[in-house]
TORDREN-375017 format. One record per residue (C-alpha): x, y, z. Coordinates in pm, whole numbers, padded with zeros to 5 digits, always signed. Each point is the difference from the previous one (the first is absolute). Layout:
TORDREN-375017
XYZ ...
***
This chain:
TORDREN-375017
+00644-00290-00812 -00025+00044+00376 +00261-00170+00213 +00008+00021+00377 -00208-00063+00310 -00380+00007-00017 -00201+00109+00304 -00028-00253+00286 -00301-00232+00006 -00152-00226+00265 -00034-00375-00029 -00337+00026+00175 -00167+00269-00213 -00107+00065-00357 +00263+00164-00223 -00172+00236-00244 +00258+00182-00210 -00022+00356-00118 -00115+00038-00361 +00292-00021-00242 -00018+00197-00323 +00235-00037-00295 +00120+00310-00184 +00111+00019-00362 +00364+00119-00004 -00046+00177-00333 -00294+00229+00076 -00057-00032+00376 -00356-00129-00040 -00146-00270+00222 -00039-00335-00175 -00359-00120+00028 +00043-00368+00081 -00376-00054-00032 +00010+00101-00368 -00077-00270-00256 +00310+00123-00186 +00212-00201+00243 +00037-00363+00095 +00112+00017+00362 +00133-00253+00252 +00112+00104+00348 +00146-00218+00273 +00115+00077+00355 +00209-00229+00218 +00140-00032+00350 +00260-00268+00069 +00253-00085+00266 +00372+00023-00065 +00020-00372-00088 -00308+00007-00221 -00165-00268+00215 -00302+00207+00104 -00166+00187-00281 -00322+00195-00042 -00109+00125-00340 -00290+00204-00124 -00114+00085-00351 -00287+00133-00205 -00101-00361-00060 -00051-00082+00369 -00155+00338+00088 +00272+00107+00243 +00105+00266-00252 -00271+00236-00130 +00013+00264-00272 -00197+00293+00139 -00013+00265-00270 +00333+00091-00152 +00192-00158+00289 +00000-00321+00202 +00030-00121+00357 +00043-00332+00177 -00146-00151+00311 +00116-00292+00213 -00221-00115+00284 +00116-00078+00353 -00057-00367-00078 +00252+00035-00288 +00261+00173+00214 -00017-00227+00309 +00249-00241-00158 +00276+00260+00048 +00181+00049+00330 +00118+00348+00089 +00297+00088-00220 +00111+00155-00326 -00108-00160-00327 +00062+00051-00369 -00288+00171-00178 -00063+00087-00361 -00248+00109-00263 +00019-00105-00365 -00210+00173-00266 -00044-00128-00355 -00165+00229-00255 -00051-00129-00354 +00278-00255+00056 +00254+00252+00138 +00113-00113+00347 +00110+00247+00269 +00120-00072+00353 -00178+00296+00154 +00104-00066+00361 +00293-00204+00127 +00048+00048+00370 -00077-00118+00349 -00290+00024+00239 +00023-00032+00378 -00275-00214+00149 -00066+00063+00367 -00172-00231+00247 -00359+00122+00027 -00256-00029+00276 
***
């Protein structure tokens, strides 16, 4: 699990994450999330400290995409405009064959864009 601060993003631009790959602890191999051997659900969220403003993305809504063995997420500027400049909670939850992992629990700074 990653805990900490993610890179800053703008509330007036698209946020396209880097590709995230999962590695098997036992043999060090990359887990191919696109494989039919796995039932996969992935969700990403941003929320304010009070939980009043919340943005989520998932495989179901297309904001999270499996691209080969890994995955990435994308939130559009129109998604992020609801957030004022500040620091927000951010997380990624991955479920593989019913096993749930909080992959990221951290914060993301949103800056006022142009």
